[in-house]
N, C-alpha and C positions, 0 to 999 in steps of 0.2 A: 701460217704454216700451209694453208691450202694453196697458196700461190707458189710454193716451193717444194712440190712433190719430188723433184729430183734429189733433194737432200734426204728426204725420207727413204727414197728408193736406195740411195747409197748406204744408208744405215742398215736397211733390211738385207742388203747384199754383203754386209760385213765390211764395207769400205769406210770404216770409222775415221781414218786419218785423212780421208778426202773431204770430209764434211767440216765446213767452217760456219761460224754464226752468220745469220742473215743481217743482224745489226749488232753494234757494240755501243756501250756507254762510255763516254770519256769525261772524267771529272777534271777540270782544268785548274780549279782553285778551291781551297778550303774556306776562303774568306766570304762572308756574307754581310751585307749592310743591315740585315734584319737579324733579330735574336729571338725568333719565335719560341714561345715557352714549350711547345710540344716537340721541338726538334730534338733528335737524338743527341745532337752535339751538347745540349744543355741538360740532358737526362742520362748521360752515359753511366754515371755511378749507379743510379737507380735501376738501369737496365742490365747492369753487370758487364758493361763493355769495357775493354781495356784499350784506352787511347794513348798508350805509351808512345806509339809511333805517329800519332796524329798531332800536327802542329797547325794552329789556326791560320797561319799566313802562308802555308805551303802552296806552291803553284807548279804546274807542269812545265818542263823545259820546252820552249817553243820549237826548237829544231827537232827534238826527239818526237814531239807530237806530230809535227809536219811529216816526218819520215814515216811514222806509224800509220798515218792516214793513207799514204800511198801504198804501204806494205799490205794493209788489210784489204784495200780496194783490189789490189793485184791478186790477193788470195781468194777473192770472191765475195767479200762482205759488201752489202748493198747500202747500208746507212749507218750513221752515227747519231746518238742522242747525247746532247750536252745537258747535264744536270748534276745531281749528286750533292756532295758535302757543302758546296758553296754556290755563290751566284756567278754564273759563267761570265756575265758582262763586267764583273769586277776584275777579271783576268786582263791584264794590261794589253795583251795582244790578241784578244778574242776576235775582234773584228777582222783582223788579218788572218786568223786561223779559220774563220768562216770561208774566206776566199780560197784558202788552201783546200778546205773540205770540198768545195765545188770543183776546183781544178782537178782534184783526185777522182772526180766522178762519183762521189758519194752523196746520197740524199742526207739532209740534216734536219734534226728536230731539236728544239730548245724548250726547256722548262725554266721559267724565269719569274721573279717577283715583279719585274718591270721597273724596279726602283732605279736602275741605271740605264734604262732603255731610252737614251736621249735621241735627238734627231740624227746624229751621226751613226749611232748604233742601228737605228731603224733603217737607214739607207744601206748599211752593211748587210742587214737581214735580207733586204730586197735584192740588192746587187748580187748576193751570193746564192740567190734562189733557194733560200731555206724552205724546206717542204712544209713544216708545221712549227708553230710556236704556241706553247700553252702557258697561260698566265696562272700563277699560284696566287689566288686572291681570297682572303678570308673575311673581309668586311669592307663595306663602302662607308661605314660610319667612323668618324675620327676617333672617338673614344674606344670603340671596340677594336678598331685597327691597331691602335697604340697598345692596347691591353694584350692582344695576341701577338702582333708582329714585333713589338718593341724595337722600332727603328733606331739606329745609332745616332741619327740626326734628322732634323726637319727636312733637309734636302733630299732624303730618301724615304720620306713618309708618305702618307696617304695621298696628299695633293699631287706629289710628283708621280706616284704610281698611276693615278687616274689620268693625269695629263699625258703620260707616256703611252698608256694603252689607247687612249682616244686618238693620239697623233697617228700611231701605226695603223689603227683601224680605218681612219679617214684616208690615209694614203692608199691603202688597199682598196677601199671603196671607190676611189677615183680611178682605179685601174692601174695602180702603181706596182702590182706584182701578184703572184699566185699563192703566196704563203697562206696556209690555212691557220686560222686562229681559234683557240678554245680556251677554256678556263677550268680550273679545278679548285676545290675548297676542302680544307680539313675542317670537318664539322666538330665543334667542341661546345661545351655548355655556354660559352660566352657568345656564340654567334648562331646557334641553331635556329633562332627565331628570324634570322635574316636570309634564310635559304631562298625564299621566293624572290626577294629583292636582288640577291646575287644572280639568280637565274635570269631574271629580266634584264639586268645589266649585261650579262654575258651574251 
């Protein structure tokens, strides 16, 4: 907010309709190759959430999402964050949508499990000049990873995740782009003893 005093000034002057968000979040798919036990998608009944309108395979219409990116950029939005209910890289046209995001003049940030961040996706991140990418990583150990993440198949399990993270990190280390990488962890009883290990890896 300290970088956007113009918006605060507009609010103070009563120009509420002139103020637009600095960034938006766009959820492109509800599908995720992991089934983390702490995810609200699997605890909706316990949380009292009504998912009557939530369908696990829903996805954003590509043309509408593309138009929306140009509309919000024209209105003054600076950036878009891709995360939310599902894994963005599971969206069939996500790599293409990253290029549209860049073409619209928006900065982009992505939160991902890295389960689907293959070589082609890594190059899409770099080619689209994604500003930052944050890995959601809860364990480096196979047993703990499977217990928390519950991957739908071995192809999106711990081994694939670590391979994908390492590949993108090495590409960036060789000067392949300026995307900033970080990691986040949901600390639960199953992994709290691994916090130091996760921090060192990150």
